[in-house]
Every structure is written in C-alpha cells, then in structure tokens.
N, CA, C and O atoms as a GROMACS GRO file, in nm:
protein
  264
    1MET      N    1   0.083  -0.123  -0.002
    1MET     CA    2   0.006  -0.008  -0.004
    1MET      C    3   0.097   0.130  -0.012
    1MET      O    4   0.199   0.145   0.056
    2SER      N    5   0.055   0.209  -0.087
    2SER     CA    6   0.128   0.330  -0.104
    2SER      C    7   0.110   0.442   0.003
    2SER      O    8  -0.003   0.467   0.045
    3THR      N    9   0.209   0.504   0.044
    3THR     CA   10   0.187   0.603   0.137
    3THR      C   11   0.158   0.744   0.082
    3THR      O   12   0.127   0.839   0.155
    4GLU      N   13   0.171   0.751  -0.050
    4GLU     CA   14   0.142   0.884  -0.110
    4GLU      C   15  -0.006   0.918  -0.118
    4GLU      O   16  -0.092   0.835  -0.148
    5LYS      N   17  -0.027   1.035  -0.093
    5LYS     CA   18  -0.173   1.073  -0.092
    5LYS      C   19  -0.203   1.117  -0.253
    5LYS      O   20  -0.121   1.177  -0.322
    6LYS      N   21  -0.313   1.083  -0.290
    6LYS     CA   22  -0.371   1.114  -0.417
    6LYS      C   23  -0.420   1.267  -0.420
    6LYS      O   24  -0.489   1.313  -0.329
    7ILE      N   25  -0.384   1.330  -0.517
    7ILE     CA   26  -0.431   1.473  -0.521
    7ILE      C   27  -0.563   1.468  -0.600
    7ILE      O   28  -0.566   1.425  -0.715
    8LYS      N   29  -0.673   1.511  -0.534
    8LYS     CA   30  -0.816   1.521  -0.576
    8LYS      C   31  -0.816   1.623  -0.707
    8LYS      O   32  -0.764   1.733  -0.695
    9SER      N   33  -0.864   1.592  -0.805
    9SER     CA   34  -0.868   1.686  -0.916
    9SER      C   35  -0.982   1.789  -0.905
    9SER      O   36  -1.085   1.761  -0.844
   10VAL      N   37  -0.964   1.897  -0.957
   10VAL     CA   38  -1.093   1.993  -0.950
   10VAL      C   39  -1.197   1.969  -1.033
   10VAL      O   40  -1.177   1.972  -1.154
   11SER      N   41  -1.312   1.944  -0.987
   11SER     CA   42  -1.420   1.932  -1.058
   11SER      C   43  -1.513   2.045  -1.089
   11SER      O   44  -1.634   2.025  -1.097
   12LEU      N   45  -1.463   2.154  -1.105
   12LEU     CA   46  -1.537   2.273  -1.105
   12LEU      C   47  -1.456   2.374  -1.216
   12LEU      O   48  -1.336   2.398  -1.201
   13THR      N   49  -1.522   2.423  -1.313
   13THR     CA   50  -1.460   2.499  -1.401
   13THR      C   51  -1.459   2.658  -1.350
   13THR      O   52  -1.542   2.697  -1.268
   14GLY      N   53  -1.368   2.737  -1.402
   14GLY     CA   54  -1.370   2.879  -1.362
   14GLY      C   55  -1.503   2.930  -1.378
   14GLY      O   56  -1.550   2.999  -1.287
   15ASP      N   57  -1.581   2.903  -1.498
   15ASP     CA   58  -1.707   2.960  -1.500
   15ASP      C   59  -1.814   2.921  -1.405
   15ASP      O   60  -1.902   2.997  -1.365
   16GLN      N   61  -1.801   2.811  -1.376
   16GLN     CA   62  -1.898   2.757  -1.267
   16GLN      C   63  -1.861   2.817  -1.129
   16GLN      O   64  -1.952   2.850  -1.052
   17LYS      N   65  -1.741   2.829  -1.097
   17LYS     CA   66  -1.694   2.892  -0.976
   17LYS      C   67  -1.741   3.046  -0.967
   17LYS      O   68  -1.783   3.094  -0.862
   18GLN      N   69  -1.732   3.112  -1.073
   18GLN     CA   70  -1.780   3.242  -1.091
   18GLN      C   71  -1.935   3.253  -1.070
   18GLN      O   72  -1.985   3.343  -1.004
   19THR      N   73  -2.008   3.155  -1.130
   19THR     CA   74  -2.149   3.152  -1.110
   19THR      C   75  -2.198   3.126  -0.977
   19THR      O   76  -2.299   3.181  -0.934
   20ILE      N   77  -2.127   3.040  -0.908
   20ILE     CA   78  -2.152   3.023  -0.758
   20ILE      C   79  -2.128   3.153  -0.678
   20ILE      O   80  -2.205   3.193  -0.590
   21ILE      N   81  -2.016   3.213  -0.714
   21ILE     CA   82  -1.991   3.351  -0.635
   21ILE      C   83  -2.099   3.443  -0.664
   21ILE      O   84  -2.162   3.498  -0.574
   22ASP      N   85  -2.122   3.461  -0.778
   22ASP     CA   86  -2.237   3.563  -0.830
   22ASP      C   87  -2.362   3.531  -0.761
   22ASP      O   88  -2.428   3.624  -0.713
   23PHE      N   89  -2.402   3.407  -0.750
   23PHE     CA   90  -2.530   3.359  -0.717
   23PHE      C   91  -2.530   3.377  -0.564
   23PHE      O   92  -2.634   3.413  -0.509
   24MET      N   93  -2.431   3.356  -0.497
   24MET     CA   94  -2.426   3.367  -0.355
   24MET      C   95  -2.440   3.509  -0.305
   24MET      O   96  -2.508   3.536  -0.206
   25GLU      N   97  -2.367   3.609  -0.385
   25GLU     CA   98  -2.369   3.739  -0.353
   25GLU      C   99  -2.521   3.796  -0.376
   25GLU      O  100  -2.573   3.885  -0.309
   26SER      N  101  -2.575   3.734  -0.473
   26SER     CA  102  -2.719   3.772  -0.503
   26SER      C  103  -2.827   3.723  -0.404
   26SER      O  104  -2.936   3.778  -0.388
   27HIS      N  105  -2.781   3.611  -0.338
   27HIS     CA  106  -2.871   3.546  -0.230
   27HIS      C  107  -2.795   3.533  -0.111
   27HIS      O  108  -2.746   3.423  -0.089
   28PRO      N  109  -2.777   3.626  -0.030
   28PRO     CA  110  -2.690   3.631   0.102
   28PRO      C  111  -2.763   3.537   0.200
   28PRO      O  112  -2.693   3.462   0.269
   29HIS      N  113  -2.891   3.533   0.213
   29HIS     CA  114  -2.948   3.441   0.289
   29HIS      C  115  -2.928   3.306   0.274
   29HIS      O  116  -2.934   3.231   0.372
   30LEU      N  117  -2.901   3.258   0.140
   30LEU     CA  118  -2.860   3.128   0.110
   30LEU      C  119  -2.726   3.100   0.159
   30LEU      O  120  -2.696   2.995   0.215
   31ALA      N  121  -2.633   3.210   0.132
   31ALA     CA  122  -2.501   3.199   0.167
   31ALA      C  123  -2.486   3.167   0.317
   31ALA      O  124  -2.406   3.081   0.355
   32LYS      N  125  -2.567   3.241   0.405
   32LYS     CA  126  -2.556   3.231   0.554
   32LYS      C  127  -2.625   3.111   0.607
   32LYS      O  128  -2.597   3.081   0.723
   33GLY      N  129  -2.706   3.042   0.546
   33GLY     CA  130  -2.791   2.918   0.578
   33GLY      C  131  -2.871   2.940   0.693
   33GLY      O  132  -2.898   2.844   0.765
   34LYS      N  133  -2.916   3.065   0.723
   34LYS     CA  134  -3.008   3.088   0.831
   34LYS      C  135  -3.144   3.112   0.781
   34LYS      O  136  -3.168   3.189   0.688
   35PHE      N  137  -3.244   3.038   0.852
   35PHE     CA  138  -3.391   3.045   0.789
   35PHE      C  139  -3.451   3.162   0.882
   35PHE      O  140  -3.406   3.196   0.992
   36SER      N  141  -3.549   3.210   0.823
   36SER     CA  142  -3.646   3.307   0.901
   36SER      C  143  -3.769   3.299   0.834
   36SER      O  144  -3.790   3.219   0.743
   37ALA      N  145  -3.863   3.390   0.884
   37ALA     CA  146  -4.007   3.367   0.848
   37ALA      C  147  -4.001   3.405   0.696
   37ALA      O  148  -4.083   3.349   0.623
   38SER      N  149  -3.921   3.487   0.646
   38SER     CA  150  -3.910   3.538   0.495
   38SER      C  151  -3.836   3.452   0.420
   38SER      O  152  -3.854   3.442   0.299
   39PHE      N  153  -3.737   3.376   0.492
   39PHE     CA  154  -3.663   3.272   0.403
   39PHE      C  155  -3.653   3.135   0.455
   39PHE      O  156  -3.574   3.103   0.543
   40THR      N  157  -3.742   3.049   0.395
   40THR     CA  158  -3.781   2.923   0.450
   40THR      C  159  -3.700   2.812   0.380
   40THR      O  160  -3.640   2.832   0.274
   41ASN      N  161  -3.702   2.700   0.440
   41ASN     CA  162  -3.628   2.593   0.387
   41ASN      C  163  -3.663   2.557   0.245
   41ASN      O  164  -3.586   2.501   0.166
   42GLU      N  165  -3.799   2.597   0.217
   42GLU     CA  166  -3.855   2.557   0.081
   42GLU      C  167  -3.797   2.662  -0.014
   42GLU      O  168  -3.779   2.627  -0.130
   43LYS      N  169  -3.767   2.785   0.021
   43LYS     CA  170  -3.704   2.897  -0.068
   43LYS      C  171  -3.570   2.847  -0.098
   43LYS      O  172  -3.528   2.846  -0.214
   44ALA      N  173  -3.491   2.799   0.013
   44ALA     CA  174  -3.365   2.764   0.001
   44ALA      C  175  -3.347   2.642  -0.078
   44ALA      O  176  -3.248   2.642  -0.152
   45THR      N  177  -3.419   2.544  -0.079
   45THR     CA  178  -3.422   2.422  -0.169
   45THR      C  179  -3.448   2.481  -0.319
   45THR      O  180  -3.384   2.433  -0.413
   46ASN      N  181  -3.527   2.569  -0.337
   46ASN     CA  182  -3.568   2.619  -0.479
   46ASN      C  183  -3.447   2.686  -0.513
   46ASN      O  184  -3.401   2.661  -0.625
   47LEU      N  185  -3.384   2.770  -0.435
   47LEU     CA  186  -3.265   2.836  -0.486
   47LEU      C  187  -3.140   2.737  -0.520
   47LEU      O  188  -3.064   2.758  -0.614
   48TRP      N  189  -3.130   2.632  -0.438
   48TRP     CA  190  -3.039   2.525  -0.463
   48TRP      C  191  -3.040   2.469  -0.590
   48TRP      O  192  -2.940   2.448  -0.658
   49GLN      N  193  -3.182   2.440  -0.629
   49GLN     CA  194  -3.211   2.383  -0.755
   49GLN      C  195  -3.187   2.484  -0.874
   49GLN      O  196  -3.147   2.439  -0.982
   50GLU      N  197  -3.207   2.601  -0.860
   50GLU     CA  198  -3.186   2.693  -0.948
   50GLU      C  199  -3.025   2.705  -0.977
   50GLU      O  200  -2.973   2.713  -1.088
   51LEU      N  201  -2.971   2.705  -0.873
   51LEU     CA  202  -2.812   2.712  -0.889
   51LEU      C  203  -2.759   2.589  -0.958
   51LEU      O  204  -2.672   2.596  -1.044
   52THR      N  205  -2.814   2.478  -0.919
   52THR     CA  206  -2.776   2.347  -0.985
   52THR      C  207  -2.795   2.347  -1.137
   52THR      O  208  -2.712   2.300  -1.216
   53ALA      N  209  -2.914   2.405  -1.172
   53ALA     CA  210  -2.963   2.398  -1.321
   53ALA      C  211  -2.859   2.504  -1.388
   53ALA      O  212  -2.814   2.480  -1.500
   54SER      N  213  -2.824   2.616  -1.321
   54SER     CA  214  -2.724   2.724  -1.375
   54SER      C  215  -2.597   2.654  -1.402
   54SER      O  216  -2.549   2.655  -1.515
   55LEU      N  217  -2.542   2.596  -1.305
   55LEU     CA  218  -2.416   2.527  -1.313
   55LEU      C  219  -2.405   2.412  -1.412
   55LEU      O  220  -2.304   2.396  -1.480
   56ASN      N  221  -2.519   2.328  -1.418
   56ASN     CA  222  -2.526   2.231  -1.519
   56ASN      C  223  -2.540   2.263  -1.660
   56ASN      O  224  -2.515   2.183  -1.751
   57SER      N  225  -2.586   2.395  -1.677
   57SER     CA  226  -2.599   2.450  -1.820
   57SER      C  227  -2.455   2.494  -1.868
   57SER      O  228  -2.440   2.513  -1.989
   58ILE      N  229  -2.358   2.509  -1.792
   58ILE     CA  230  -2.224   2.558  -1.816
   58ILE      C  231  -2.151   2.429  -1.859
   58ILE      O  232  -2.166   2.328  -1.791
   59PRO      N  233  -2.063   2.427  -1.982
   59PRO     CA  234  -1.989   2.306  -2.005
   59PRO      C  235  -1.888   2.266  -1.895
   59PRO      O  236  -1.810   2.348  -1.849
   60GLY      N  237  -1.891   2.150  -1.858
   60GLY     CA  238  -1.800   2.101  -1.754
   60GLY      C  239  -1.866   1.986  -1.680
   60GLY      O  240  -1.957   1.919  -1.729
   61PRO      N  241  -1.814   1.966  -1.551
   61PRO     CA  242  -1.876   1.847  -1.487
   61PRO      C  243  -2.010   1.882  -1.444
   61PRO      O  244  -2.043   1.994  -1.405
   62ILE      N  245  -2.095   1.769  -1.453
   62ILE     CA  246  -2.240   1.789  -1.420
   62ILE      C  247  -2.272   1.698  -1.301
   62ILE      O  248  -2.249   1.578  -1.298
   63LYS      N  249  -2.325   1.768  -1.206
   63LYS     CA  250  -2.363   1.693  -1.072
   63LYS      C  251  -2.506   1.732  -1.028
   63LYS      O  252  -2.560   1.835  -1.067
   64GLU      N  253  -2.563   1.644  -0.945
   64GLU     CA  254  -2.696   1.677  -0.902
   64GLU      C  255  -2.683   1.707  -0.753
   64GLU      O  256  -2.614   1.638  -0.678
   65TRP      N  257  -2.758   1.819  -0.713
   65TRP     CA  258  -2.768   1.855  -0.559
   65TRP      C  259  -2.856   1.755  -0.493
   65TRP      O  260  -2.974   1.734  -0.524
   66LYS      N  261  -2.790   1.696  -0.402
   66LYS     CA  262  -2.851   1.570  -0.321
   66LYS      C  263  -2.889   1.464  -0.398
   66LYS      O  264  -2.936   1.363  -0.346
   0.00000   0.00000   0.00000
C-alpha cells in the first residue's frame, strides 16, 4: 500500500466557480444558511435547484444536488 496521497482533481470550471460566487452574492440568505419567516427551507431548496440548473448549463462537470 502506497503512503502517497492522491491529489483530488478539481471538478469545477472557472465559469462554474464564478457562477456560484455571483449567485451567493445575489442571495446572501442562502450563503448564510439561516432561515427566518421570510426565508424558509422551501425557498432555500428552490434556490439550490436554480443554482444546480445554472451550473449544469455551463460546459464542464455535471452533478446533482442531493
């Protein structure tokens, strides 16, 4: 058994990374992860699905949220 650690490859393109940054800046409640009467778990789930769709529309690795 080798003692060398494998380096995990990046599965995120630069465009995808920028999309995440822009999305989180536009939705600070989602970035904070705190729920309130105006920001519910349902709204957060919908935003995560929206972000997933945006990321999957960009060429590169495609993943599903949850």
